FINURO-678402 format. One record per residue (C-alpha): x, y, z. Coordinates in steps of 0.1 Angstrom, whole numbers, padded with zeros to 4 digits, always signed. Each point is the difference from the previous one (the first is absolute). Layout:
N
XYZ...
//
This chain:
400
+0218-0313-0104-0002+0027-0024-0026+0006-0029+0002+0001-0040-0016+0032-0017-0032-0022-0006-0003-0014+0034+0006+0033+0012-0028+0013-0020-0026-0025+0009-0030+0009+0017+0001-0010+0037-0015-0034+0006-0021+0016+0028-0037+0011+0003-0004+0035-0015-0007+0020+0031+0035-0013+0011+0022+0019-0029-0006+0035-0015+0016+0009-0036+0027+0027+0004-0020+0011-0030-0022+0017+0026+0030+0026+0013+0017+0012-0033-0030+0000-0028-0012+0036-0010-0032-0012-0007-0009-0018+0030+0012+0028+0019-0023+0025-0020-0035-0027+0005+0015-0001+0037-0005+0036+0003-0036+0000-0013-0012-0032+0015+0015+0000+0036+0011+0036+0010-0023+0019-0016-0028-0022+0014+0008-0006+0033+0008+0020+0035+0035+0019-0001+0014+0011+0034+0008+0035-0007+0015+0015+0033-0006+0003+0038-0027+0027+0012+0030+0014+0023+0012+0010-0034-0030+0022+0000+0003+0013+0033-0016+0033-0005-0031+0016-0022+0010+0006-0036+0033-0021+0001+0003-0019-0030+0026-0029-0014+0004-0007-0041+0008-0036-0009-0002-0023-0031-0024-0029-0004+0000-0024-0031+0013+0027-0021-0024+0027+0015+0008+0032+0018-0021+0005+0030-0003+0022+0030-0011-0008+0034-0010+0030+0026-0021+0002+0032-0027+0024-0004-0014+0029+0025-0023-0028+0013+0028-0021+0008-0011-0027-0026+0032-0013-0024-0010-0001-0037+0022-0004-0031-0003+0012-0035+0015-0010-0034+0028+0027+0000-0010+0012-0037-0016+0035-0010-0034-0004-0017+0010+0021-0027+0031-0011-0013+0011-0027+0020+0032+0014+0018+0010-0008+0033-0020+0025+0024+0021-0008+0030+0037-0001-0006+0016+0000+0035+0004-0037+0017-0018+0014+0031-0009+0034+0016-0030+0019+0013-0025+0021-0020-0038+0010-0002+0000-0003-0036+0017-0010-0030+0013+0018-0030+0010-0017-0036+0029+0017-0008-0008-0002-0039-0032+0021-0003-0007+0009+0037-0034-0021+0005-0003-0002+0036-0015-0025+0019-0008-0003+0040+0008-0034+0022-0033-0013-0004+0011-0004-0037-0026+0027-0014+0011+0024-0027+0000+0034+0017+0014+0019-0029+0007+0006-0036+0015+0029-0014-0021+0018-0026-0027-0027+0004-0022+0026-0024+0018-0016-0029-0017-0034+0008-0036+0008-0002-0006-0009-0036+0015-0038+0009-0016-0005+0035+0033-0008+0018-0006+0015+0037+0016-0004+0034-0030-0020+0015+0009-0029-0025+0038+0002-0002+0009-0013+0036+0030-0027+0006-0009-0035-0004-0005-0014+0037+0018-0031+0009-0015-0027+0024+0016+0005+0033-0002-0022+0033+0018+0009+0031+0006-0033+0025+0021+0003+0033+0015+0030-0010+0010-0012-0037-0015+0014-0032-0009-0021-0029-0012+0009-0036-0017-0015-0030+0003+0012-0032-0031-0022-0009-0038+0012+0009-0015-0034-0005+0025-0019+0021-0013-0018+0033+0001+0025+0033+0033+0001+0017-0013-0020+0033-0011-0026-0024+0029-0001-0018+0023-0001+0033-0024-0023+0021+0017-0011+0031+0033+0002-0012+0007+0028+0027-0009-0020+0030+0036-0001+0017+0008+0038-0012-0033+0012+0021+0014-0006+0034+0031+0019-0010-0010+0028-0023-0035+0008+0015+0015+0003+0036+0018+0037-0005+0007+0024-0026+0027-0008-0020+0020+0020-0025+0030-0005-0024+0033+0007+0012+0019-0014-0026-0004-0001-0040+0022-0017-0023-0003-0002-0036+0022-0024-0026+0000-0004-0033+0005-0040-0004+0011-0015-0033-0022-0029+0002-0035-0010-0007-0028+0010+0028-0011-0035+0005+0035-0012+0008+0003+0028+0027-0036-0011+0016+0008-0036-0003+0029+0005+0027-0027+0013+0023-0022-0031-0006+0026-0027+0000+0019-0005+0036+0024-0027-0018+0020+0033-0010+0009+0005+0038+0032-0018-0009+0008+0027-0016+0004+0023+0031+0024-0005+0027-0019+0018+0025-0032-0019-0011+0020-0036+0005+0013+0011+0032-0035+0018+0012-0025-0015-0015+0008-0036-0010+0017-0006+0032-0035+0009+0021-0021-0027+0017-0030-0008-0025+0017+0018-0031-0006-0026-0020-0037-0010+0015-0019+0029-0010-0026-0002-0024-0010+0025-0029-0038+0011-0001-0012+0006-0038-0030+0021-0003-0020+0012-0032+0017+0016-0027+0034-0014+0010+0009+0020+0033+0018-0021+0027+0013+0003+0032+0022-0021+0021-0006-0012+0035+0024+0027+0025+0027-0011+0016+0025+0013+0029+0038+0005-0011+0031+0006+0021+0018+0034-0016+0027-0003+0029+0018-0028-0020+0013+0026-0024+0029+0017+0015-0005+0037+0008-0037-0006+0001-0027+0002+0029-0028-0027+0002-0028+0033-0005-0019-0008+0027-0003+0037+0006-0024+0023-0022-0021-0033-0015-0024+0010-0023-0040+0000+0016-0012-0036-0003+0034-0016+0000+0019-0022+0019+0038+0008+0002+0019-0015-0023-0034-0004-0022+0000-0002-0042-0028-0001-0023-0004+0004-0036-0029+0010-0023+0000-0005-0037-0024+0017-0020-0004-0010-0036+0014+0010-0024+0029+0022+0014-0003+0013+0036+0017-0013+0029-0005+0008+0038+0024-0015+0025-0002+0009+0038+0032-0006+0015-0001+0005+0043+0005+0037+0001-0006+0014-0039-0017-0008-0028+0009+0001-0039-0027+0002-0029+0017-0010-0033-0018+0012-0034+0013-0006-0037-0006+0026-0028+0008-0021-0033+0017+0024-0027+0007-0028-0022+0003-0037-0001+0036+0003+0013-0002+0031+0020-0020+0005+0033+0001+0027+0027-0003-0013+0034-0012+0020+0027+0005-0008+0036-0014+0020+0027+0009-0007+0035-0031+0006+0026+0006+0013+0040-0025+0013+0022-0010+0036-0005+0009+0026+0027+0025-0022+0020+0029+0014+0014+0031+0008-0015+0020-0029+0018-0027-0024-0012-0003+0011-0035+0039-0003-0001+0000-0034+0015-0028-0009-0024+0016+0016-0031+0036-0021+0012-0023-0032+0000-0016+0009-0033+0036+0006-0017+0019-0026+0013-0020-0028-0022-0020+0023-0022+0024+0035-0007+0016+0001-0034+0029-0012+0018-0015-0024+0021+0005-0039+0006-0030-0012-0021-0014+0027-0025+0031+0001-0026+0000-0037+0000-0038-0002-0009+0009+0024-0030+0034-0017-0013-0020-0036-0003-0027+0008-0024+0024+0020-0022+0022-0030+0000-0029-0021-0012-0012+0026-0026+0035+0004-0013+0003-0034-0005-0035-0010-0019+0003+0033-0018+0035-0012-0015-0011-0037-0009-0001-0016+0035-0025-0025+0013-0033-0001-0020-0021-0010+0032+0000+0009+0036-0011-0027+0027-0023+0004+0029-0003-0034+0008+0004-0002+0038-0027-0017+0018+0001+0000+0040-0037-0002+0007-0003+0040-0004+0026+0004+0028+0029+0031-0001+0022-0013-0030-0030-0013-0018-0005+0015-0037-0038+0002+0005-0004+0038+0001+0021+0003-0034-0023-0027-0014-0024+0020+0010+0012+0033-0016+0004-0018-0030-0038-0013-0004-0016+0032+0007+0026+0015-0026-0011-0027-0026-0035+0006+0011+0003+0035-0012+0021-0005-0026-0017-0025-0018+0035-0020-0004+0016-0024+0021+0032+0011+0016+0014-0032-0010-0007+0007-0036-0009+0034-0005+0000-0005-0039-0031-0018+0003-0032+0011-0009-0017-0010+0031+0006-0015+0036-0009-0034-0006-0024-0012+0026+0022-0025+0013+0023+0028+0015
//
């Protein structure tokens, strides 16, 4: 039966943890608070170490509105700095990636080495009276951690250490990513017209696999699919019990028994979600790391990296790339659909669609249970100081 406007606008008769207000996706004040209380306060996936393969290799990127540059030093250590000159704040490094032993700001030619030290100030004698000097003009260092080849950064110097933040959430990844060196073999960037949380939700609730033709055939038809259980870690990270899938049920696809990644059984699938905005998926022969860079409440940069084994033969790399792109390439059978659906949600709620989103599935924490999304929004609420079900309230109520 259809509903009237008053019925449609009513708060759901559910526990507060089982629904969210769609204001959390569209309100610019909420987005600004997220940037400070979540994105600037937690560890963020930046890149894979293979993207900094050689000494002096660097990459630039934005995180929580702050330009950063990450670089591999002569000692092999990966470091990160705020990409802003100590003099007047201009971008120091303007290239997306490259290799350089030092960086020079184009504005006044202040120079920095890749340890972040200021090494040259043109006509620095004029600063003698004020006391400005190279020794006190280095770039701002940003905390950096490398785990299983993945590089993470944190803008908050007082936040818990990376290992404490992640805990045991990588236990499913360690046998795979720790066995042989990996490298990025594909990198896609897609600006999505949707809130970043809608994209992360896609990775946290498997009820949406009804969206994908391939997943309905390959995953949902596999033995044990609905029996797998979620494991929730502190800080709202989560993993799902592995399962084996049969890719040969899709016409033209092989079973992928060849070139299975170390630590996996043929056909095996694993997934790890890291709060707030990173997902790592292992699918038999390839891996994918997704992370989001929110530009605003309604626009998000989705970065997707495919990984293969470093140094493998051209034939093996071609097969691995084929498998990656069948599923996750820009013209693959999965990637585009995972973008279209969040955009459809955001367009509707932005233009006056439903005021609430429901995460009320309970299946004893098994595959299509919404338990990880509920955990995500509990952590989101703890950090934001408001409940996702009632974000305009002053504080999270104890009952939630």
